[in-house]
C-alpha positions in Angstrom: 22.8 41.8 79.2 20.0 41.2 76.7 22.2 42.5 73.9 24.9 40.1 75.0 22.5 37.2 74.8 21.4 38.2 71.3 25.1 38.5 70.4 25.9 35.0 71.8 23.0 33.4 69.9 23.8 35.2 66.6 26.3 32.7 65.1 24.4 30.0 63.3 27.7 28.0 62.8 28.1 27.5 66.6 27.6 23.9 67.6 24.8 24.7 70.0 23.0 27.3 67.9 19.3 27.2 67.5 17.1 29.7 65.7 14.5 29.4 68.5 17.0 30.5 71.1 18.1 33.4 69.0 14.5 34.4 68.4 13.8 34.3 72.1 16.8 36.5 72.9 15.6 39.0 70.2 12.1 39.1 71.7 13.6 39.6 75.2 15.7 42.5 74.0 12.6 44.0 72.3 10.8 43.8 75.7 13.6 45.5 77.5 13.7 48.3 75.0 9.9 48.7 75.3 10.3 49.0 79.0 12.8 51.8 78.4 10.3 53.5 76.0 12.4 52.7 72.9 9.8 51.6 70.4 12.1 52.0 67.4 14.7 49.9 69.2 12.2 47.3 70.1 11.1 47.1 66.4 14.8 46.7 65.4 15.3 43.9 68.0 12.2 41.9 66.9 12.7 42.4 63.2 14.8 39.2 62.7 12.0 37.2 64.4 9.3 38.8 62.2 11.4 38.0 59.2 11.5 34.2 60.0 9.9 32.0 57.4 6.5 30.7 58.4 7.9 27.2 58.7 10.2 28.4 61.4 7.5 30.1 63.5 7.1 27.4 66.1 4.8 27.9 69.1 7.6 29.2 71.4 8.6 31.8 68.9 5.0 32.9 68.3 4.4 33.2 72.0 7.5 35.2 72.5 6.6 37.6 69.7 3.0 37.9 71.2 4.5 39.0 74.5 6.2 41.9 72.7 2.8 42.6 71.1 1.2 42.7 74.5 3.9 45.0 75.8 3.0 47.4 73.0 -0.4 47.9 74.7 1.5 49.9 77.4 2.1 53.7 77.6 3.4 54.1 74.1 0.5 52.3 72.5 -0.8 55.4 70.7 2.2 56.0 68.6 2.0 55.1 64.9 5.1 53.0 65.1 3.7 51.0 68.1 0.4 50.5 66.3 2.1 49.3 63.1 4.4 46.9 65.0 1.5 45.5 67.0 -0.5 44.9 63.9 2.5 43.1 62.3 2.9 40.9 65.4 -0.8 40.1 65.5 -0.6 38.9 61.8 2.6 37.0 62.6 1.2 33.7 63.6 1.1 31.3 60.7 -2.1 29.3 60.2 -0.3 26.2 61.1 2.6 26.3 63.6 5.8 24.5 62.8 6.7 21.5 64.9 9.6 22.0 67.3 12.9 20.9 65.8 
C-alpha cells in the first residue's frame, strides 16, 4: 500500500501533485521497510527526500524524515548503513526551514 502511495504521488505533472505529499509518502515507505528490517530498502525509499533542495525542506518534510531517523534507533541501529543513514537524516534539517507552499 505504501508503495502504491509513492507511485500515485510520483507524477509532478498531475494537477494535485505536491512535493510535500510525495516526500511524506516516501518517508512512510521508509518506515514500513524499517519495520520489516529492510535498512537498504528504507534508505532507497527516503533518498528522494534527502535529495530535496534545502529550500524545499519545509517543517513537515523535516519532521517526517526525523521520524525515519528515530526509527533507525531500533533493533538494526548498530549496522553501519543504519548509522550512516541516521547521521545523514540528523544533518538534513536546513538552518532555516522553508515556508509551506
